[in-house]
C-alpha positions in Angstrom: 10.7 -33.6 -37.8 11.0 -33.0 -34.1 9.7 -29.8 -32.6 12.5 -28.1 -30.6 12.0 -25.2 -28.2 14.6 -23.4 -25.9 12.9 -22.4 -22.7 14.6 -19.7 -20.7 13.1 -17.7 -17.8 14.0 -14.0 -17.5 15.9 -14.8 -14.3 18.0 -17.5 -16.1 18.7 -15.2 -19.0 20.0 -12.5 -16.6 22.8 -14.9 -15.5 24.2 -14.8 -19.0 25.2 -18.5 -19.1 26.1 -20.2 -22.4 23.3 -22.8 -22.4 19.5 -23.0 -22.2 17.6 -23.6 -19.0 15.4 -26.3 -20.6 15.3 -27.7 -24.2 12.0 -29.2 -25.1 12.0 -31.8 -27.9 8.4 -32.8 -28.6 7.2 -34.0 -25.2 10.6 -34.5 -23.6 12.2 -31.8 -21.4 16.0 -31.7 -21.0 16.9 -29.6 -18.1 20.4 -28.2 -17.8 22.3 -29.3 -14.7 21.5 -27.3 -11.5 23.8 -26.6 -8.6 22.7 -25.3 -5.3 23.1 -21.6 -6.3 20.9 -19.0 -4.7 18.2 -17.4 -6.9 19.4 -14.9 -9.5 23.1 -15.6 -8.6 26.0 -18.0 -9.0 26.6 -18.0 -5.3 26.2 -21.4 -3.6 23.8 -21.8 -0.7 25.8 -21.8 2.5 25.5 -24.8 4.8 27.2 -27.7 3.0 25.7 -30.6 1.0 22.2 -30.5 2.5 21.8 -26.8 1.8 23.2 -27.1 -1.7 21.1 -30.2 -2.5 17.9 -28.5 -1.3 18.6 -25.4 -3.3 19.5 -27.4 -6.4 16.2 -29.3 -6.2 14.4 -26.0 -5.6 16.1 -24.6 -8.7 14.8 -27.5 -10.7 11.3 -27.1 -9.3 11.2 -23.4 -10.0 12.5 -23.8 -13.5 9.9 -26.4 -14.3 7.1 -24.4 -12.6 8.1 -21.2 -14.4 7.4 -23.0 -17.7 4.2 -24.7 -16.6 5.6 -28.1 -15.5 6.1 -29.8 -12.2 8.4 -32.2 -10.4 5.8 -34.9 -11.1 6.9 -34.6 -14.8 10.5 -35.6 -14.0 11.3 -39.2 -15.1 15.1 -39.3 -14.7 17.8 -37.5 -12.7 21.5 -37.7 -12.9 23.4 -36.6 -9.8 27.1 -35.6 -9.8 28.6 -35.6 -6.3 32.0 -34.1 -5.4 32.2 -36.7 -2.6 30.3 -39.9 -2.8 30.3 -40.0 1.1 27.5 -37.3 0.7 25.2 -39.9 -0.9 23.1 -40.5 2.3 22.7 -36.8 3.0 21.7 -36.2 -0.6 19.1 -39.0 -0.5 17.5 -37.5 2.6 16.9 -34.2 0.8 15.9 -35.8 -2.5 13.0 -37.7 -0.9 11.5 -34.5 0.2 11.1 -33.3 -3.4 10.0 -36.6 -5.0 7.6 -39.3 -3.9 7.1 -42.9 -4.8 7.3 -44.0 -7.5 10.6 -42.1 -7.7 12.1 -41.0 -11.1 14.8 -43.2 -12.5 18.2 -42.0 -11.2 21.9 -42.5 -11.5 24.8 -40.9 -9.7 28.5 -40.7 -10.0 31.4 -39.1 -8.2 33.2 -36.1 -9.8 36.6 -34.9 -8.9 35.6 -31.3 -9.3 32.4 -29.4 -10.1 31.8 -25.8 -11.4 31.8 -23.1 -8.8 33.3 -25.5 -6.2 29.8 -27.0 -5.8 29.3 -30.2 -3.8 26.8 -31.5 -6.4 25.0 -30.9 -9.7 21.7 -32.4 -10.7 20.5 -33.0 -14.3 16.9 -33.9 -14.9 14.7 -35.1 -17.8 11.0 -34.8 -17.8 8.1 -35.9 -20.0 5.0 -33.8 -20.7 1.8 -35.6 -21.3 -0.7 -38.0 -19.7 0.4 -40.4 -17.0 -0.6 -44.0 -16.9 
């Protein structure tokens, strides 16, 4: 039987959202999608795609670190972009948060995202020894 934990930081719980920050199933972490919202709020970081991408990735990093994990544990990201023309700008920010070998990744264009966001990033991570 799998071991399932719902991991929620106090800051995340204060937002009152109807989902968990991270769900851990055995050694796999499923992170809820992150947008470029400023800490402790649902307000998007001002400055367009670069600012939102940086804040979304910071949100993922802070969520992982709060629960004792790191960006090195991330194995897969799914990126939703409101405009696929933002792909190069997103990649420039993404490579500041991850290093080679990069996590697996997929992306798709979305007609509309919550809060009017330019992007949302979902991540999966694995806890354990690296080979």
